[in-house]
C-alpha positions, 0 to 999 in steps of 0.5 A: 690936485689929489684927483690928478693921480687917479688917472695914472695909478690904480690904487690909493696906496700907489698914489701915496707911494708916488707922492712920498717918492716925489717928496724924497726926490725933492728933498735930495735935490734941495740938499744937493743944491745946498751942498754944491753952493757951499762947495763952490763958495769955499773954493 
């Protein structure tokens, strides 16, 4: 899978940036889902 990024980005540094951005977004989505689930549960 690491080679998949090469067709989209010019440098390895950009590859790492995109991977870390994806991890941060995934983390934020998970936190949002947990927060919404808790909010609905306490209503």
